[in-house]
C-alpha positions in Angstrom: 5.8 38.0 -2.2 2.4 37.1 -3.4 1.4 34.7 -5.7 -1.9 32.7 -7.1 -2.1 29.8 -5.1 -3.0 28.3 -8.4 0.6 28.2 -9.2 2.2 27.1 -6.3 3.8 24.0 -7.1 7.2 23.5 -5.4 9.8 20.5 -5.9 13.3 20.5 -5.5 14.4 22.6 -2.6 16.0 24.6 -5.2 12.5 25.4 -4.9 10.4 22.8 -6.9 45.5 -22.3 12.6 44.4 -24.2 13.1 46.8 -26.3 14.0 46.9 -29.9 12.6 45.0 -32.3 15.0 47.0 -35.5 15.6 46.2 -38.3 13.1 43.4 -40.6 13.9 41.2 -42.9 12.0 39.2 -41.0 10.2 35.3 -42.2 11.2 32.7 -43.0 8.9 30.6 -40.7 8.1 27.2 -40.5 10.1 23.9 -41.8 8.7 21.7 -38.7 7.5 18.5 -38.7 9.7 15.7 -39.1 7.8 13.7 -36.3 6.9 10.3 -35.7 8.1 7.6 -37.4 6.3 6.2 -33.7 5.6 8.8 -32.1 4.3 10.2 -34.3 1.1 13.7 -34.2 -0.2 14.3 -32.5 -3.4 14.4 -35.9 -5.7 10.7 -36.7 -4.4 9.8 -33.1 -4.6 11.4 -33.0 -8.6 8.9 -35.8 -9.2 5.8 -33.9 -8.4 7.3 -30.7 -10.2 7.7 -32.6 -13.4 4.4 -33.9 -13.1 3.3 -30.2 -12.9 5.4 -29.6 -15.6 4.1 -32.0 -17.9 0.1 -31.6 -17.2 0.7 -28.2 -18.3 2.7 -28.9 -21.1 5.1 -26.9 -19.9 9.4 -27.3 -20.0 12.1 -25.5 -18.1 14.6 -24.2 -20.2 17.8 -25.3 -18.4 19.6 -28.0 -20.0 18.8 -30.7 -17.0 15.1 -30.2 -17.5 15.7 -33.2 -20.7 17.7 -35.6 -17.9 15.0 -36.8 -16.0 17.3 -38.3 -13.5 18.8 -34.4 -13.1 17.5 -32.5 -9.7 14.9 -29.8 -10.5 17.2 -27.6 -8.4 19.3 -27.0 -11.3 15.6 -25.4 -13.1 15.5 -22.1 -14.2 12.8 -21.2 -12.0 13.2 -23.5 -9.3 15.4 -22.8 -5.8 16.5 -24.8 -3.5 17.9 -24.9 0.1 20.8 -26.9 0.9 20.0 -29.4 4.2 23.1 -27.5 5.9 22.4 -23.9 4.8 25.6 -24.0 2.9 25.1 -22.0 -0.6 23.6 -23.3 -3.5 25.5 -23.7 -6.6 25.0 -21.1 -9.2 22.0 -21.0 -11.2 21.4 -23.8 -13.3 24.0 -26.5 -12.2 23.1 -29.6 -11.5 26.5 -30.4 -9.8 26.8 -29.5 -6.0 23.4 -30.4 -4.6 23.4 -31.9 -1.4 21.4 -35.1 0.0 18.6 -33.3 1.3 18.0 -30.3 -0.4 14.5 -29.1 -0.2 13.0 -27.4 -3.3 11.7 -23.8 -1.8 10.7 -21.9 -4.0 8.7 -21.7 -7.8 9.0 -18.1 -9.5 7.7 -18.5 -13.6 9.5 -15.4 -14.3 10.8 -16.5 -18.1 12.6 -19.6 -17.1 9.9 -21.9 -18.2 8.2 -22.3 -21.7 4.6 -22.9 -22.0 3.3 -25.1 -24.0 -0.3 -22.8 -23.9 -1.8 -21.0 -21.2 -3.6 -22.8 -19.4 -5.3 -23.4 -16.0 -3.2 -24.1 -13.0 -3.5 -27.6 -11.1 -3.2 -26.6 -7.6 -3.7 -30.4 -6.7 -0.6 -31.1 -8.1 1.6 -29.0 -5.9 0.3 -30.6 -2.6 3.3 -32.6 -2.3 5.2 -29.6 -2.4 3.4 -28.4 0.7 5.7 -29.0 3.6 8.8 -27.1 1.9 7.5 -24.6 -0.8 7.8 -21.0 0.8 7.6 -18.9 -2.3 5.4 -19.5 -5.3 5.2 -16.3 -8.1 2.6 -17.2 -10.8 4.1 -15.1 -13.5 4.4 -11.3 -14.7 2.4 -9.6 -17.2 3.7 -10.0 -21.0 4.7 -13.8 -20.5 2.9 -16.9 -21.4 1.6 -18.2 -17.9 -1.1 -19.6 -16.5 -4.9 -18.3 -16.7 -8.1 -19.5 -14.8 -8.7 -19.2 -11.5 -7.2 -19.4 -8.3 -7.5 -22.8 -7.2 -8.5 -23.1 -3.5 -5.4 -26.1 -2.8 -3.2 -22.9 -3.0 -4.4 -22.7 1.0 -2.8 -26.3 1.5 0.9 -24.9 1.4 1.5 -24.8 4.8 4.8 -23.6 4.2 3.9 -20.5 1.8 5.4 -17.4 2.9 4.6 -15.2 -0.3 2.2 -15.6 -2.8 2.7 -13.2 -5.9 1.0 -12.8 -9.3 1.4 -9.7 -11.7 -0.6 -11.1 -14.6 -4.1 -10.1 -16.1 -4.8 -13.6 -16.9 -6.5 -14.7 -13.7 -10.1 -14.3 -12.7 -12.5 -15.1 -10.9 -12.4 -14.2 -6.7 -10.0 -14.6 -4.3 -10.4 -17.7 -3.0 -11.1 -16.9 1.1 -9.0 -20.4 1.9 -5.8 -18.4 1.7 -6.8 -16.9 5.0 -5.8 -20.1 6.7 -2.3 -20.3 5.5 -0.7 -19.9 8.6 3.2 -18.9 7.2 1.9 -16.7 4.6 3.9 -13.1 4.8 3.0 -11.5 1.6 -0.1 -11.9 -0.8 0.4 -9.7 -3.9 -2.2 -10.5 -6.6 -1.8 -7.7 -9.4 -4.3 -8.7 -11.8 -7.0 -6.8 -14.3 -9.6 -9.6 -14.2 -10.2 -10.8 -10.5 -13.4 -9.3 -9.5 -16.0 -10.0 -6.2 -14.9 -8.8 -3.1 -11.6 -8.8 -0.9 -12.3 -12.1 1.9 -12.1 -11.0 5.3 -10.7 -14.2 6.0 -7.5 -13.2 4.6 -7.0 -11.1 8.1 -8.6 -13.2 10.1 -5.6 -15.0 11.4 -3.9 -12.9 14.9 -1.4 -15.7 15.1 -0.6 -15.5 11.6 2.0 -13.9 9.6 0.5 -11.2 7.1 2.7 -8.2 6.3 1.6 -7.3 3.1 -1.8 -7.2 1.3 -0.9 -5.4 -2.6 -4.5 -5.9 -4.8 -3.4 -3.2 -7.5 -5.1 -2.9 -10.7 -7.7 -5.0 -10.0 -10.4 -3.1 -11.8 -12.7 -5.5 -11.1 -12.8 -6.0 -7.3 -15.0 -4.2 -5.0 -16.5 -4.0 -1.7 -15.1 -2.5 1.1 -11.6 -3.4 2.5 -12.2 -6.2 5.5 -11.8 -4.1 8.9 -10.3 -7.0 10.3 -7.2 -6.2 8.2 -6.7 -2.5 9.8 -6.7 -4.9 13.1 -4.6 -7.5 12.4 -1.1 -7.1 14.7 1.2 -8.4 12.1 0.0 -5.8 8.9 2.0 -3.4 7.8 1.4 -2.5 4.2 -2.0 -2.5 2.4 -2.4 -1.0 -1.1 -5.1 -1.6 -3.6 -5.0 1.0 -5.9 -6.6 1.1 -9.1 -9.8 -0.9 -7.9 -13.2 -0.7 -7.0 -13.0 -0.7 -3.6 -15.2 1.7 -1.9 -16.9 2.2 1.6 -15.1 4.1 4.7 -12.0 3.8 6.2 -12.5 2.0 10.0 -12.3 4.3 12.8 -10.7 1.9 14.8 -7.3 0.9 13.5 -4.7 -1.1 15.8 -2.6 -2.7 13.1 1.0 -1.4 12.7 0.9 -0.1 9.1 3.7 1.6 7.5 1.9 2.1 4.0 -1.8 2.6 2.9 -2.1 3.0 -0.6 -5.5 3.0 -2.0 -5.0 6.1 -4.9 -8.0 6.2 -7.6 -10.6 4.1 -5.1 -14.2 4.3 -4.3 -13.7 5.0 -0.5 -15.5 8.2 1.2 -15.3 9.1 4.8 -12.5 11.0 6.3 -9.3 10.1 7.2 -9.5 8.9 10.7 -6.9 10.2 13.6 -6.1 6.6 14.3 -4.5 6.3 11.5 -2.1 8.8 12.2 -1.5 7.7 15.4 0.8 4.7 14.5 4.2 4.7 15.1 5.3 3.2 11.9 3.1 5.2 9.2 5.9 6.4 6.4 3.4 6.9 3.4 -0.2 8.0 3.2 -1.7 8.3 -0.3 -5.4 8.6 -0.9 -4.3 10.6 -4.3 -7.7 10.8 -6.6 -10.2 9.0 -3.9 -12.7 11.9 -4.9 -15.0 10.9 -2.3 -12.8 11.0 0.4 -13.5 14.3 2.3 -13.0 15.8 6.1 -9.7 17.7 7.3 -6.3 16.5 7.8 -5.5 15.1 11.4 -2.6 17.2 12.6 -1.1 14.0 13.6 -0.6 13.6 10.0 1.5 16.5 9.0 3.3 15.9 12.5 4.1 12.3 12.7 8.0 11.3 13.2 8.2 8.9 10.7 5.9 10.2 7.7 7.6 10.4 4.4 4.8 11.3 2.0 1.3 12.1 2.5 -0.5 12.3 -1.3 -4.4 13.7 -1.0 -4.6 15.6 -4.6 -8.1 15.1 -6.2 -10.0 14.5 -2.6 -12.2 16.6 -1.0 -10.4 16.9 2.4 -10.4 20.2 3.7 -9.5 22.4 6.6 -6.6 24.4 7.3 -2.9 23.8 7.2 -1.5 23.8 11.3 1.0 25.4 12.4 3.5 22.9 13.8 5.6 22.8 17.3 8.1 20.6 16.2 10.6 19.6 13.6 9.1 16.6 11.0 12.6 16.0 9.3 11.2 13.0 7.2 8.3 14.3 5.2 9.5 14.6 1.7 6.0 14.5 -0.2 2.8 16.5 0.9 0.7 17.2 -2.2 -2.9 18.6 -1.8 -3.1 20.0 -5.0 -6.9 20.2 -6.3 -8.1 19.4 -2.5 -10.8 21.8 -0.3 -7.7 22.4 2.0 -7.9 26.6 2.5 -6.4 29.5 4.6 -3.0 30.3 4.6 0.1 27.9 4.3 1.4 28.9 8.2 5.3 30.3 8.6 6.3 26.9 10.2 6.5 24.9 7.2 10.1 25.4 7.5 9.5 22.9 10.2 9.3 20.4 7.3 13.3 20.7 7.1 13.0 17.6 4.5 10.6 18.4 2.1 11.5 17.7 -1.5 8.3 18.5 -3.1 5.2 20.6 -2.2 1.9 20.8 -4.4 -0.9 23.2 -2.9 -2.5 24.3 -6.2 -5.8 24.6 -7.2 -6.6 24.6 -3.3 -8.6 27.5 -1.1 -4.9 28.0 0.3 -4.5 32.5 0.0 -2.0 34.6 1.3 1.7 34.9 0.8 4.4 32.4 0.6 6.6 32.1 3.4 10.2 32.9 2.4 11.4 29.7 4.3 10.0 27.7 1.4 13.3 28.6 -0.7 15.7 28.2 1.6 
């Protein structure tokens, strides 16, 4: 079967007793050990949180909010952790919390009624610095915060996840966030953040950063810091629909699983080092139309790769013959690229392939019969 390559797009494989102990006097309950001074019990943290709400003219929608003697662990946008690790009471319930519970999460995701959108008073969160592990500053469509990200966030030393998915924040990404020792995931999805990606985010080789997600920041420019590609903990970089430019570094030692740089202004070629990592699963450079060079063989034959998307790039060269099975690759999109030559018969080595797009390339010749199996 001979088909014009401008029409070859395939989808799914169809073709596109305890026994009772002896009675003994009940011992007096031990006096709980005092909590460290830098780890506030929930009642102290709640006082600070209420001051925070007062400052921004907001209130939690939980009935407990009106009772100033009630624990904030019952607030709808707050999560606390029991001191002994026992299960927490149901969301919004004020009974059942034990002395010494700690406030660990604040998620402004619909449980808070804002008086008006206002700036984030970062200094008022500092009393929570020893316990707050997760701070979600809201999502698109909600009435939430605006203004700039305060540098005081860098003093929340227990913070593991910092997230915002609202376009109301503006200004630059505070370089001080790179000081957070426990930060694992930084998600900043805003259409109004500007400036460049601070290299300080990836300076802590003793840190914990695993995910850096900067999608939809259409005003964010400059290059991705090369330090990020050397960070021994970093598994995911996503900066699609930004103005990120420059080239991908030739030296990459970070254990990347996902690299998603769709609709950016990157140039240069795909470095071979990128595909030599042991964990790479997704490589997406879709619509990064200044990326050129050839696709390294290591990418197509990688044991863990599940998705390669180079649509509308200038990546060229030929698709190499494979000498081993690549069972995990499900998506291969090379459409609108400069790939040339023929599709090798060894394409059947992609035994798990579900989607193949090679339309509008320079490929020619016969479609291997194995694609219809």
